[in-house]
C-alpha positions in Angstrom: 74.7 108.0 181.9 75.8 111.2 180.2 79.3 110.0 180.1 78.3 106.7 178.4 76.3 108.7 175.8 79.4 110.8 175.1 81.6 107.8 174.7 79.1 106.3 172.2 79.0 109.6 170.3 82.8 109.6 170.1 82.9 106.0 168.9 80.2 106.5 166.2 82.7 107.6 163.5 84.8 104.6 164.2 81.8 102.3 164.1 80.8 103.6 160.6 84.5 103.1 159.5 84.4 99.5 160.8 81.1 98.9 159.1 82.5 100.3 155.7 85.6 98.1 156.1 83.5 95.0 156.7 81.3 95.8 153.8 84.3 96.4 151.7 85.9 93.2 152.6 82.7 91.4 151.8 82.6 92.8 148.4 86.2 91.7 147.8 85.4 88.2 148.9 82.2 88.0 146.9 84.0 89.2 143.7 87.0 86.9 144.4 84.6 84.0 144.5 83.1 85.2 141.1 86.6 85.3 139.7 87.4 81.7 140.8 83.9 80.4 139.6 84.4 82.0 136.2 87.0 79.4 135.4 89.1 81.8 133.4 93.0 81.2 133.0 95.0 80.9 136.1 97.1 83.9 135.2 93.9 86.1 134.6 92.4 84.8 137.9 95.5 85.6 139.9 95.8 88.9 138.3 92.3 89.9 139.2 92.4 88.6 142.8 95.7 90.5 143.3 93.9 93.7 142.1 91.0 93.2 144.2 93.0 92.9 147.4 95.8 95.3 146.8 93.8 98.2 145.5 91.1 99.1 148.1 87.8 100.2 146.5 89.5 100.9 143.2 90.2 97.2 142.5 86.5 96.4 143.0 85.2 99.2 140.9 87.7 98.2 138.2 86.5 94.7 138.2 82.9 95.7 138.0 83.7 97.9 135.0 85.7 95.3 133.0 86.1 92.2 135.0 83.3 90.3 133.2 82.1 89.7 129.7 78.8 91.5 129.9 77.4 91.7 126.3 74.0 93.0 127.6 70.7 91.4 127.6 69.5 92.5 124.1 72.7 91.6 122.4 72.9 88.1 124.1 69.2 87.5 123.1 69.8 88.4 119.5 73.0 86.2 119.4 71.1 83.3 120.6 68.2 83.9 118.2 70.6 84.2 115.2 72.6 81.0 116.0 70.2 78.7 114.0 69.7 81.0 110.9 73.5 81.5 110.8 74.1 77.7 110.9 71.5 77.1 108.2 73.3 79.7 105.9 76.6 77.9 106.5 75.1 74.6 105.8 73.8 75.8 102.5 77.5 76.2 101.6 78.2 72.6 102.2 78.0 71.7 98.6 80.2 68.7 97.1 81.6 71.0 94.5 83.0 73.3 97.2 84.4 70.5 99.3 88.2 70.5 99.8 90.4 67.7 98.5 92.6 67.2 101.6 94.7 64.7 99.9 95.9 67.4 97.6 96.5 69.9 100.3 97.6 67.6 103.0 95.7 65.4 105.4 97.4 67.1 108.4 95.7 70.3 107.7 92.3 68.7 107.7 92.4 68.5 111.5 93.0 72.1 111.8 90.1 72.9 109.5 87.9 70.4 111.5 88.9 72.3 114.6 87.7 75.5 113.3 84.5 74.1 112.1 83.7 72.3 115.2 84.1 75.4 117.4 82.9 78.2 115.0 80.6 76.2 112.7 82.2 77.6 109.6 83.4 75.0 106.9 86.4 75.3 104.7 85.4 76.3 101.1 87.4 75.5 98.0 87.5 77.5 94.8 88.6 81.0 95.9 90.8 83.5 94.2 93.0 85.5 96.5 95.1 88.6 95.9 97.3 89.9 98.6 98.2 93.5 98.6 100.8 95.0 101.0 100.9 98.5 99.8 98.1 100.9 101.3 98.1 103.2 98.2 97.3 100.2 95.9 94.7 99.0 98.4 93.0 102.2 98.1 93.3 102.3 94.3 91.7 98.8 94.0 89.0 99.5 96.7 87.8 102.6 95.1 87.6 100.8 91.7 85.5 98.0 93.2 83.2 100.5 94.8 82.8 102.3 91.4 81.9 99.0 89.8 79.2 98.1 92.4 75.7 97.4 91.1 73.6 96.1 94.2 75.3 96.8 97.5 78.5 98.1 99.0 79.0 97.2 102.7 82.0 98.4 104.8 82.8 97.4 108.3 85.8 98.9 110.2 87.1 99.4 113.6 88.6 102.9 112.8 87.5 105.3 110.0 89.8 108.3 110.3 89.1 111.3 108.1 91.8 112.8 106.0 93.9 112.0 103.0 92.6 109.3 100.7 89.6 108.4 102.8 88.0 111.4 101.2 88.2 109.4 97.9 86.4 106.6 99.5 83.7 108.8 100.7 83.3 110.3 97.2 83.2 106.7 95.6 80.3 105.7 98.0 78.5 109.0 97.1 78.8 108.0 93.5 77.6 104.5 94.2 74.6 105.8 96.1 73.8 108.1 93.1 73.6 104.9 91.0 71.1 103.3 93.3 73.5 101.0 95.1 72.7 100.3 98.7 75.6 101.5 100.9 75.8 100.3 104.5 78.7 101.4 106.8 79.3 99.8 110.2 82.0 101.3 112.4 83.0 100.9 115.9 81.5 103.6 118.1 84.8 104.1 120.1 87.3 103.6 117.3 85.6 105.8 114.9 84.1 108.4 117.3 85.5 111.4 115.5 84.3 110.0 112.2 80.7 109.5 113.4 80.6 113.3 114.1 82.5 114.4 111.1 81.5 116.1 107.9 82.3 113.0 105.9 79.7 111.0 107.9 77.2 113.7 107.1 78.1 113.6 103.5 77.6 109.9 103.4 74.1 110.1 105.1 73.0 113.0 102.8 74.0 110.8 99.9 71.9 108.0 101.1 74.3 105.7 102.8 73.3 104.2 106.2 76.1 104.8 108.7 75.7 102.9 111.9 77.8 102.9 115.1 78.6 99.4 116.6 78.8 98.8 120.3 77.9 102.3 121.5 78.9 103.3 125.0 77.4 105.7 127.6 77.5 106.0 131.5 74.1 104.5 131.9 75.2 101.4 130.0 78.2 100.7 132.3 76.3 98.4 134.8 74.9 96.3 132.0 77.5 96.1 129.2 81.3 96.0 129.3 82.3 99.2 127.6 85.6 98.0 126.3 84.3 95.3 124.0 85.0 96.4 120.6 84.3 95.6 116.9 87.8 95.1 115.5 86.9 93.6 112.0 87.8 95.0 108.7 85.4 93.8 106.0 84.4 95.2 102.7 81.7 93.6 100.4 80.8 94.5 96.9 77.7 92.9 95.4 78.6 89.9 97.8 80.8 88.8 94.9 84.0 90.6 96.1 85.3 90.9 99.6 88.2 92.5 101.3 89.6 91.8 104.8 92.9 92.2 106.5 94.5 94.6 109.1 94.1 98.1 107.4 91.6 100.3 109.0 90.0 103.0 106.8 92.8 105.4 107.4 95.4 107.2 105.3 98.6 106.2 107.2 100.2 109.6 106.3 97.7 111.3 108.6 96.7 108.7 111.1 98.3 109.1 114.7 101.1 111.2 113.4 101.9 112.4 117.0 102.3 108.9 118.4 106.0 108.7 117.5 105.8 105.3 115.9 105.9 106.1 112.2 103.4 105.2 109.6 101.3 102.2 110.1 102.1 99.2 107.9 99.3 97.0 106.7 98.1 94.4 104.2 94.7 93.3 102.8 93.5 90.4 100.8 91.0 90.8 98.0 88.6 87.7 97.6 86.4 86.3 94.9 84.6 82.9 95.4 82.7 81.0 98.1 84.6 82.6 101.0 82.9 85.8 100.1 79.5 84.4 101.2 81.0 83.4 104.6 82.3 87.1 105.1 78.8 88.3 104.0 77.2 86.3 106.7 79.5 87.8 109.4 78.8 91.4 108.1 75.0 90.7 107.9 75.0 89.3 111.4 76.8 92.3 112.8 74.5 94.6 110.9 71.3 92.8 112.2 72.4 92.9 115.8 73.6 96.6 115.7 70.5 97.9 113.9 68.1 95.8 116.0 66.5 94.4 112.8 63.2 92.5 113.3 62.9 88.9 112.5 65.5 86.1 112.2 66.4 86.8 108.5 69.8 88.2 107.9 69.7 91.3 105.8 71.1 89.9 102.6 70.6 92.5 99.8 71.6 90.3 97.1 69.4 87.4 97.8 70.2 84.0 96.5 73.1 84.0 94.1 74.9 81.1 92.5 78.1 80.6 94.3 80.8 80.0 91.7 84.5 79.0 91.9 87.0 81.6 90.9 90.2 80.0 91.8 92.0 77.2 93.6 92.4 78.5 97.2 90.7 76.8 100.2 89.6 79.3 102.8 88.0 79.1 106.2 86.5 82.3 107.6 86.8 82.4 111.3 84.7 85.1 113.0 85.6 85.3 116.7 84.6 87.4 119.7 82.9 87.3 123.1 79.6 86.3 121.4 81.3 83.1 120.1 83.2 80.5 122.1 85.7 82.8 123.6 88.6 80.5 123.6 88.0 79.2 120.2 90.4 81.4 118.1 93.3 81.1 120.4 92.9 77.3 120.4 92.9 77.3 116.6 96.0 79.3 116.6 97.8 77.1 119.0 96.7 73.9 116.9 98.2 75.6 113.9 101.5 76.3 115.7 101.8 72.7 116.9 101.2 71.5 113.3 104.4 73.3 112.1 107.3 71.1 111.0 109.9 73.4 109.4 109.2 77.1 109.7 106.8 79.4 111.5 106.7 83.1 110.8 104.4 85.6 112.7 103.8 89.2 112.4 101.7 91.1 115.0 101.7 94.7 116.4 100.8 93.6 119.9 102.3 90.5 121.4 101.2 89.7 125.0 100.8 85.8 124.8 99.0 83.6 127.2 101.0 80.8 129.0 99.6 78.2 126.4 100.6 80.3 123.4 104.1 81.1 124.9 104.5 77.4 125.5 103.4 76.4 121.9 106.0 78.9 120.4 108.8 77.8 122.6 108.0 74.1 122.0 108.0 74.7 118.2 111.6 76.2 118.4 112.8 73.5 120.7 111.6 70.7 118.4 113.6 72.2 115.5 111.0 74.5 113.8 112.5 77.9 112.7 110.3 80.3 114.4 110.5 84.0 113.5 108.5 86.5 115.5 108.3 90.0 113.6 107.2 92.8 115.9 107.3 96.7 115.6 110.2 98.3 117.4 107.7 100.9 118.7 104.1 100.6 119.6 101.5 103.1 120.6 100.7 101.4 124.0 103.4 101.8 126.7 101.8 99.0 128.8 101.6 96.5 125.9 105.3 97.3 125.1 106.4 96.7 128.5 104.4 93.5 129.0 105.6 92.3 125.7 109.3 92.6 126.6 109.3 90.0 129.2 108.0 87.4 126.9 110.6 88.2 124.2 113.5 87.1 126.4 112.0 83.7 127.3 111.4 83.1 123.5 115.0 84.1 122.8 116.2 81.5 125.3 114.0 78.9 123.6 115.6 79.6 120.2 113.0 81.9 118.7 114.2 84.6 116.3 112.6 88.0 117.4 112.8 90.6 114.7 112.2 94.3 115.5 110.7 96.0 112.7 111.9 99.7 112.3 109.8 100.7 109.2 106.9 102.1 111.1 104.3 100.5 113.2 103.9 96.9 111.6 100.2 96.4 111.9 99.9 93.3 109.6 98.5 90.3 111.5 99.8 87.1 109.7 101.0 83.6 110.4 102.7 81.3 107.8 103.3 77.7 108.5 105.8 75.7 106.5 105.1 78.0 103.5 101.9 75.8 102.9 99.1 77.3 105.0 98.5 80.8 106.5 96.4 82.7 109.0 95.5 86.3 108.1 93.3 89.0 109.3 92.5 91.4 112.1 93.7 89.2 115.1 96.4 90.5 117.3 98.3 88.1 119.7 97.1 89.4 123.0 94.2 88.7 125.4 92.1 91.7 124.0 91.9 90.2 120.6 91.6 86.8 121.8 88.7 87.4 124.3 87.3 90.9 124.0 87.3 92.0 120.4 85.1 90.9 117.5 87.7 89.8 115.0 87.9 88.1 111.6 90.6 85.7 110.6 91.1 83.7 107.4 92.7 80.2 107.6 94.1 79.9 104.0 95.1 76.3 102.9 96.9 77.3 99.8 100.7 77.1 99.2 100.8 79.7 96.4 99.1 82.4 98.5 101.1 81.5 101.6 104.3 81.9 99.7 103.3 85.3 98.6 102.4 86.2 102.2 105.8 84.7 103.2 107.5 87.0 100.6 105.7 90.0 102.2 106.9 88.9 105.6 110.5 88.8 104.3 110.2 92.4 103.3 109.4 93.1 106.9 112.3 91.0 108.1 114.6 93.0 105.8 113.6 96.2 107.6 114.2 94.7 111.0 117.0 94.0 113.5 117.2 90.7 115.2 117.2 90.9 119.0 120.4 90.0 120.7 119.9 87.6 123.7 123.0 88.9 125.5 121.9 92.5 125.1 118.4 91.7 126.3 119.7 90.0 129.4 121.8 93.0 130.0 119.0 95.4 130.7 119.1 97.3 133.9 117.4 95.9 137.0 114.8 98.9 137.1 113.7 98.2 133.5 113.4 94.5 134.3 111.3 95.2 137.3 109.0 97.6 135.5 108.6 95.1 132.7 107.7 92.3 135.2 105.2 94.6 136.9 103.5 95.1 133.5 103.6 91.4 133.0 101.6 90.8 136.1 98.5 92.5 134.5 99.2 91.2 131.0 96.3 88.7 131.2 94.0 91.7 131.4 95.3 93.8 128.6 
C-alpha cells in the first residue's frame, strides 16, 4: 500500500502537467472555433489559427488581447443610441439644392456615391469650396489664421498632438480664442497623444478654458473588456462649423517629430473646406465628442445650433467616417469599388501598404486591363514589420504591370487616390488592415475634376522625388531577405 501511495505521489506532478495541457488544448480549440465563426477574411483567420497552435500560451493570450473588436459595453451602447440622431442629421442635409448633378460629373461615379451612402449613411453634397495645401508651413499659417477668426467654436480632433516647434503657435491661438469667449474643444487619441496630455501645453490650454479630452483611454483593468489598440486616427478641425480641415497631418511640427526614427521629415497634405461638407464633418466630430465625454441625452453637442447651409463652390464631396463602430468592411469596399471604376489612370499615395487579397487583386486587375497604376510609397517607414510585409506585395504588383515609386524625400504620409484625374479619395486612411478595420478614420470622396487635378499635380511632385522600383532587381534579392519578408506576410492580416 505504501509503495502505491509513493507511486501516486511521484505521478502527481505529471498529472498536473497533463491536466494543464488538456486545458490549454481546450482553450486553443475554443478560440479557434471563435476565429472560424467570426467570418473574417480567410487570410486573417488562417493567421490567427496558426498563431494559436504554434505559440503555446502566448498565442492564446495574444488573441484574447487583440483578436476581437471589443469596443466595450458603454461605447457599444452609445453608438447604437446615436445611430438614429446621426441619421436624422444627415437626412436634414438631403435638400434639393445640395443634390449632385451626376449627368455633369459622370453617371459612373454615382454608383460609387451610392455605395458610400448605402454603407455609411452619408450623402454626397454639392456646393463645396476646396483648397488643397501640401506644404506643412502654409497649413500652420492658414490654420492659425482661421482660429484667430473664430467667433463661436473651435474644435480640433487629432491622433497625435506633439509638442514643440509651431504647435506652440496653435496653443497660443487657442488661448486667444478662449479669451474672446470662443468655446474650444480638443479631442486627441489617448495613446497617440499620451505625452501631450501630460504636457505643459495641455495645462496651458485647460487654464485658458479649453476642454482637452482623451479618446479611447487604456489601462490594465480595461483589457478584458476593451481592445486596447483601437485608435482614433482622424484629423479634423472645425471653425464655427463654417470652415473645416482634414487630411493626413497630425498636429506636429515635422522638424521635431520622430527625429530619431531615421525616416526623415514627414510629408503631409490637408484640405480646407467651406460648404455643406463642413456639416458632415461636424457631425463626425460631435459624435466622437459625445461618446468620449459620456454626454447625457441623444442630442449631439452642436455649439452653433441650426445654421443655414450655403454653397461656397462647385465641388461635390462625400464625407466617409469609418471604424470598428461602423460597418467594418465598408471603407475597403468603397476603395475597391473606386479602383475597379478606373479606366485610364490610378495614382495612390500611402505610407503603409499591406493590402488584403481583394485590394491586391483590384490593383493587379486594373493594371492588367490597361489602366496606368502608380503606387507611391515612402522608401523608409517607421515600422519594420510593415516594411517587410509590404515588400512581398510590391513584387507581385510589379509583375502585374503596376509602377511602384519609392519616395526619398522623407516619410510620405499623405493618403490619396486619384482616378482618371476626375475623382479622388483623400483623408487619414492608410492601405493596411489597421486602417481598414481598427482605426477610426475619415476619408473624403471628392467628385471634382479641378480638385483632383490639383491633387494629381501634388502626387507628381512626389513622383519627381522618387525612384521607380526595378522588377529584375526586386527578384534578385537574397533568399534570406525573401524568407524574412514572407514570414512577415503571414501575419500581415493582423497588422
